[in-house]
C-alpha positions as CSV (number, residue, x, y, z in Angstrom):
1,X,216.6,82.3,83.1
2,X,216.4,78.9,84.9
3,X,213.4,77.2,83.7
4,X,211.5,73.8,84.7
5,X,208.7,72.4,82.8
6,X,206.2,69.6,84.4
7,X,204.7,67.8,82.0
8,X,201.8,65.1,81.7
9,X,200.3,66.0,85.3
10,X,196.6,66.3,86.8
11,X,196.7,69.8,88.0
12,X,194.6,71.0,90.8
13,X,193.2,74.2,89.7
14,X,191.0,76.3,92.2
15,X,188.4,75.3,90.5
16,X,188.7,72.4,88.3
17,X,191.2,69.4,87.6
18,X,192.6,69.1,84.3
19,X,195.4,67.2,82.6
20,X,198.3,69.9,82.0
21,X,201.8,71.2,81.9
22,X,203.4,73.9,84.1
23,X,206.2,76.1,83.1
24,X,208.5,77.6,86.3
25,X,211.0,80.2,85.5
26,X,212.9,81.7,88.6
27,X,211.1,80.6,91.0
28,X,207.8,81.5,89.7
29,X,205.1,79.8,87.8
30,X,204.9,81.3,84.0
31,X,202.6,79.3,82.1
32,X,199.8,77.0,82.4
33,X,198.7,74.8,79.4
34,X,196.3,71.9,78.9
35,X,197.1,68.5,77.4
36,X,201.0,67.2,76.8
37,X,203.7,69.7,76.0
38,X,205.4,66.8,74.2
39,X,208.8,68.5,75.1
40,X,211.8,66.6,75.1
41,X,213.2,68.8,78.1
42,X,209.9,68.4,80.0
43,X,209.8,66.6,83.3
44,X,207.4,63.8,83.1
45,X,205.0,63.8,85.9
46,X,203.5,60.1,84.5
47,X,199.9,61.5,85.3
48,X,200.7,62.2,88.9
49,X,198.7,65.1,90.5
50,X,200.3,68.6,90.9
51,X,199.1,70.9,93.4
52,X,200.1,74.0,95.3
53,X,202.4,73.5,98.4
54,X,200.1,73.3,101.7
55,X,199.6,76.2,103.4
56,X,199.7,75.6,107.7
57,X,198.0,78.1,110.1
58,X,198.4,76.2,113.1
59,X,200.7,73.7,113.7
60,X,201.8,72.5,117.2
61,X,204.3,69.8,115.6
62,X,207.2,71.7,116.9
63,X,206.4,71.4,120.1
64,X,206.9,67.4,120.0
65,X,210.5,68.1,119.0
66,X,211.2,70.8,121.8
67,X,209.8,68.1,124.3
68,X,209.6,64.7,122.9
69,X,209.3,63.5,126.2
70,X,208.0,65.5,129.6
71,X,210.8,66.7,131.2
72,X,213.1,65.9,128.0
73,X,214.0,69.4,126.7
74,X,215.3,69.2,123.2
75,X,218.1,71.8,121.5
76,X,215.8,74.6,119.9
77,X,218.1,74.7,116.5
78,X,217.7,71.0,116.6
79,X,214.2,70.5,116.9
80,X,213.6,73.3,114.2
81,X,215.6,71.3,111.7
82,X,213.8,68.1,112.5
83,X,210.2,69.7,112.4
84,X,211.3,71.3,109.3
85,X,212.0,68.4,107.7
86,X,208.9,66.8,108.6
87,X,206.8,69.7,107.3
88,X,208.7,69.2,103.9
89,X,207.8,65.6,103.9
90,X,204.3,66.2,104.8
91,X,204.2,68.8,101.6
92,X,203.6,71.7,104.0
93,X,205.7,74.7,102.3
94,X,204.4,77.5,104.4
95,X,203.7,77.0,107.9
96,X,202.8,79.4,110.7
97,X,204.3,77.8,113.7
98,X,201.9,78.1,117.1
99,X,203.9,79.4,119.8
100,X,201.9,79.8,123.1
101,X,202.4,82.8,125.2
102,X,201.3,82.7,128.6
103,X,200.0,79.1,128.6
104,X,201.0,77.9,132.5
105,X,201.7,74.4,131.1
106,X,203.3,75.0,127.6
107,X,205.5,77.8,129.1
108,X,207.2,74.7,131.2
109,X,208.3,73.3,127.6
110,X,209.0,76.7,125.6
111,X,210.4,79.8,126.0
112,X,209.1,81.9,123.4
113,X,211.8,84.5,122.8
114,X,214.5,81.7,122.7
115,X,212.7,79.8,120.1
116,X,212.0,82.5,117.9
117,X,215.5,83.4,118.2
118,X,216.6,80.0,117.4
119,X,214.3,80.3,114.3
120,X,215.5,83.3,113.1
121,X,219.0,82.0,113.2
122,X,218.0,78.9,111.2
123,X,216.7,81.2,108.7
124,X,219.5,83.2,108.3
125,X,222.0,80.0,108.3
126,X,219.5,78.7,105.5
127,X,219.2,75.7,107.5
128,X,215.4,75.9,106.8
129,X,213.5,74.2,103.8
130,X,210.3,75.5,103.8
131,X,208.7,78.9,105.0
132,X,208.4,79.4,108.6
133,X,205.9,82.1,109.9
134,X,204.7,82.8,113.3
135,X,201.4,82.6,114.9
136,X,201.2,83.6,118.3
137,X,198.8,82.0,120.8
138,X,197.8,84.7,123.2
139,X,196.7,83.1,126.1
140,X,194.2,86.0,127.6
141,X,193.9,85.0,131.3
142,X,197.9,84.9,131.9
143,X,198.5,87.9,134.8
144,X,201.6,89.2,132.6
145,X,200.9,88.6,129.0
146,X,201.3,92.1,127.9
147,X,204.7,91.7,128.9
148,X,205.4,88.7,127.6
149,X,204.0,89.8,124.1
150,X,205.6,93.3,123.8
151,X,209.0,91.9,122.7
152,X,207.8,89.1,120.3
153,X,206.2,91.8,118.2
154,X,209.0,92.5,116.0
155,X,209.0,89.1,115.0
156,X,210.4,88.6,111.5
157,X,207.2,86.5,109.9
158,X,204.8,87.2,112.5
159,X,201.5,86.4,110.5
160,X,198.8,86.0,113.2
161,X,197.5,86.4,116.6
162,X,195.2,84.2,118.2
163,X,192.8,85.2,121.3
164,X,193.6,82.2,123.5
165,X,191.4,81.0,126.8
166,X,191.9,77.5,128.0
167,X,190.4,78.0,131.7
168,X,188.8,74.9,132.9
169,X,185.2,75.2,132.7
170,X,184.5,76.8,129.1
171,X,185.6,76.3,125.4
172,X,187.6,73.5,125.0
173,X,187.5,72.6,128.4
174,X,183.8,73.0,129.1
175,X,183.8,69.5,130.6
176,X,185.9,69.4,133.8
177,X,186.9,65.5,133.6
178,X,188.1,66.1,129.7
179,X,190.1,68.6,131.3
180,X,191.1,66.3,134.0
181,X,192.3,63.3,131.4
182,X,194.2,66.1,129.6
183,X,196.1,67.2,132.8
184,X,196.9,63.6,133.5
185,X,198.0,63.0,130.0
186,X,200.5,66.1,130.2
187,X,202.2,65.0,133.3
188,X,200.1,67.0,135.6
189,X,197.9,64.1,137.9
190,X,196.8,65.4,140.8
191,X,194.8,64.0,143.6
192,X,191.0,65.3,143.9
193,X,191.9,68.2,146.3
194,X,195.2,69.8,144.2
195,X,192.6,69.5,141.0
196,X,190.1,71.5,142.3
197,X,192.4,73.9,143.8
198,X,194.0,74.4,140.3
199,X,191.0,74.5,138.5
200,X,189.6,77.4,140.8
201,X,193.1,79.3,140.5
202,X,192.7,79.2,136.7
203,X,189.5,80.4,136.8
204,X,190.2,82.8,138.8
205,X,193.2,84.4,136.9
206,X,190.6,84.5,133.9
207,X,188.3,86.7,136.0
208,X,191.0,89.3,136.9
209,X,192.7,89.4,133.6
210,X,190.9,87.9,130.5
211,X,188.9,91.0,129.5
212,X,191.6,93.5,130.1
213,X,194.0,91.3,128.1
214,X,191.7,90.9,125.2
215,X,191.7,94.6,124.6
216,X,195.4,94.9,124.8
217,X,195.8,92.1,122.2
218,X,193.1,93.6,119.9
219,X,195.3,96.8,120.1
220,X,198.4,95.4,119.2
221,X,197.3,93.6,116.6
222,X,195.5,96.8,115.2
223,X,198.6,98.4,115.2
224,X,200.7,95.7,113.4
225,X,197.9,94.9,110.9
226,X,197.8,91.4,111.7
227,X,194.8,89.3,111.4
228,X,193.2,87.5,114.6
229,X,191.8,84.3,115.3
230,X,189.2,83.0,117.8
231,X,189.9,79.8,119.5
232,X,187.6,77.1,120.9
233,X,184.3,78.7,120.4
234,X,181.9,77.1,122.2
235,X,178.5,79.0,122.6
236,X,177.4,82.4,120.4
237,X,178.6,84.7,122.8
238,X,181.9,83.6,121.9
239,X,181.4,84.2,118.2
240,X,179.8,87.4,118.9
241,X,183.0,88.3,120.6
242,X,185.0,87.3,117.9
243,X,183.2,89.3,115.3
244,X,183.5,92.6,117.4
245,X,187.0,91.9,117.7
246,X,187.5,91.9,113.7
247,X,188.6,88.3,113.9
248,X,188.8,86.6,110.3
249,X,189.4,82.6,111.7
250,X,187.3,80.6,113.8
251,X,189.7,78.0,115.2
252,X,188.5,74.6,116.1
253,X,184.9,75.7,116.6
254,X,183.8,73.2,119.7
255,X,180.3,72.5,118.0
256,X,178.3,73.1,115.0
257,X,176.1,75.5,116.5
258,X,179.2,77.9,117.0
259,X,181.0,76.8,113.7
260,X,177.2,77.9,111.8
261,X,177.5,81.0,113.2
262,X,180.9,82.0,112.3
263,X,180.8,80.6,108.9
264,X,177.3,82.8,108.9
265,X,179.3,86.0,110.0
266,X,182.2,85.7,107.6
267,X,184.8,83.9,109.5
268,X,186.8,81.6,108.1
269,X,185.9,78.2,110.0
270,X,189.2,76.1,110.6
271,X,189.3,72.5,112.1
272,X,191.8,69.9,112.4
273,X,193.2,67.6,109.8
274,X,193.7,65.1,112.3
275,X,190.0,65.0,113.2
276,X,188.7,64.5,109.9
277,X,191.3,61.6,109.3
278,X,190.6,59.7,112.5
279,X,186.9,60.2,112.1
280,X,186.3,62.7,115.1
281,X,187.8,64.7,117.5
282,X,190.3,63.3,120.4
283,X,188.7,65.7,123.0
284,X,185.2,64.9,122.3
285,X,184.3,68.1,120.4
286,X,182.7,68.6,116.9
287,X,183.4,66.2,114.1
288,X,185.5,67.7,111.3
289,X,183.2,65.6,108.9
290,X,180.1,67.1,110.3
291,X,181.4,70.9,109.7
292,X,182.0,69.7,106.0
293,X,178.7,68.1,105.5
294,X,177.3,71.2,107.3
295,X,178.9,73.4,104.4
296,X,180.8,75.3,107.2
297,X,184.3,73.9,106.7
298,X,186.6,76.6,105.3
299,X,190.4,75.4,106.1
300,X,191.9,72.2,107.5
301,X,195.0,72.4,109.8
302,X,197.4,69.7,110.6
303,X,197.6,70.7,114.4
304,X,199.7,68.0,115.6
305,X,200.1,65.6,112.9
306,X,201.8,67.3,109.7
307,X,200.7,64.2,107.4
308,X,197.3,64.5,108.2
309,X,196.5,67.8,106.1
310,X,197.3,66.2,102.5
311,X,195.5,62.8,103.6
312,X,192.4,65.2,105.0
313,X,192.3,66.8,101.4
314,X,192.4,63.9,99.4
315,X,189.7,62.4,101.8
316,X,187.7,65.2,101.5
317,X,188.2,65.4,97.5
318,X,186.4,62.3,97.3
319,X,183.0,63.5,98.5
320,X,180.8,64.2,95.7
321,X,179.4,67.5,97.5
322,X,183.2,68.9,97.7
323,X,185.4,67.8,95.2
324,X,189.0,67.6,94.9
325,X,189.9,71.1,93.6
326,X,187.8,72.4,96.2
327,X,188.9,70.4,99.0
328,X,192.8,71.4,98.0
329,X,191.8,74.8,98.3
330,X,191.1,74.3,101.7
331,X,194.9,73.5,102.7
332,X,196.3,76.2,100.3
333,X,194.5,78.8,98.9
334,X,192.0,79.5,101.3
335,X,194.2,79.7,104.5
336,X,196.9,81.8,102.3
337,X,194.6,84.5,101.5
338,X,193.3,84.5,105.3
339,X,196.6,85.7,106.3
340,X,197.4,87.9,103.7
341,X,199.7,85.6,101.3
342,X,198.7,86.8,97.8
343,X,201.8,85.1,96.3
344,X,200.9,81.4,96.6
345,X,198.4,78.9,97.5
346,X,197.2,78.3,94.0
347,X,198.7,76.9,90.6
348,X,198.3,80.2,88.3
349,X,200.8,82.7,86.2
350,X,202.8,84.9,88.5
351,X,202.6,83.1,91.6
352,X,205.4,81.2,93.7
353,X,206.5,77.8,92.3
354,X,205.5,76.0,95.6
355,X,204.4,72.6,94.5
356,X,203.8,69.1,94.8
357,X,203.7,65.9,93.0
358,X,201.2,63.8,94.3
359,X,200.5,59.8,93.3
360,X,197.6,58.2,95.4
361,X,198.8,54.5,96.2
362,X,196.3,52.2,97.8
363,X,193.9,55.5,98.6
364,X,196.5,57.1,100.2
365,X,198.1,60.3,98.8
366,X,201.8,59.7,98.5
367,X,204.6,63.2,98.1
368,X,207.0,62.2,95.0
369,X,208.5,65.5,95.0
370,X,208.2,68.9,96.8
371,X,209.2,72.6,95.1
372,X,209.6,75.5,97.2
373,X,210.0,78.6,95.1
374,X,210.7,76.5,92.1
375,X,213.9,74.7,93.8
376,X,213.1,71.0,94.4
377,X,213.2,70.3,98.0
378,X,212.3,66.7,98.2
């Protein structure tokens, strides 16, 4: 039996932060104790924090490595390894890679089948150091969405499906000028007539396909026993639809009213950690800090900045109304349970030894060590 004793640490437990030590054996947390162990064989954590490895439900970070610049495609295998290394350095030990299926602009950058094949091969080769799972983002207006999804449903590690609709004029893009700016930033600059024609085309696709495809995705998720997430809910009808669909997560609600309704209905409200760290949404939507003040923020996602997840948790942990234990649960235990992980997400006997040693320096949390399944990876 391989054992490791981590001593002289501040343990961030689900309900409290205590001074203590943790015994790891064969990849699992075997024992937790208060105070010093005083064992000469122990690793002295020098009073640093010890917390569970972070659990990420919606990282878009892989796309940056696949397409570092517009038109500059990068080999998927190399992109995956760079992405994996960045997640590890950020303390993310379990990541659901958000893979778009049917989104017109995203499809120019990513072939989902090729990406998932590269992910499977990297797993087999032992080339990944954190655990990678899959979150399929299902763009409902896509004309051939069911055909695109069908071959992806057998993907190992598929943990979550989300109901996406990026049609301009509603949800995330309720403001068409914001959508125009988004299109320009993604290399799709158009004159006024071209822009209007594209908007009308996308709105027509939504009218033709979205409702039928919603029913198809719901049936697929039900048959596979997968949790569902709604996305960018901007009015109360969207929340009613999510509840009717059986969704358990509301990703990135656009305003406080929809977040309140989702939380009241029992959905886990997920917001972006970059939003919290930056002090507001980059797209003009509700600030994550406002959700936290209202008591309706349940889960944080690093979204497009892996390093934001730990920063946001420690930032919220300074709030007297939240505290560090509860803030860390938003990036560990709560997201893990939302997608069916019962073996990780907290420091407790019998769970996986996915652990982070963190030191706060000049107000910023700094990763000192990362253990994944009991093995030190960083």
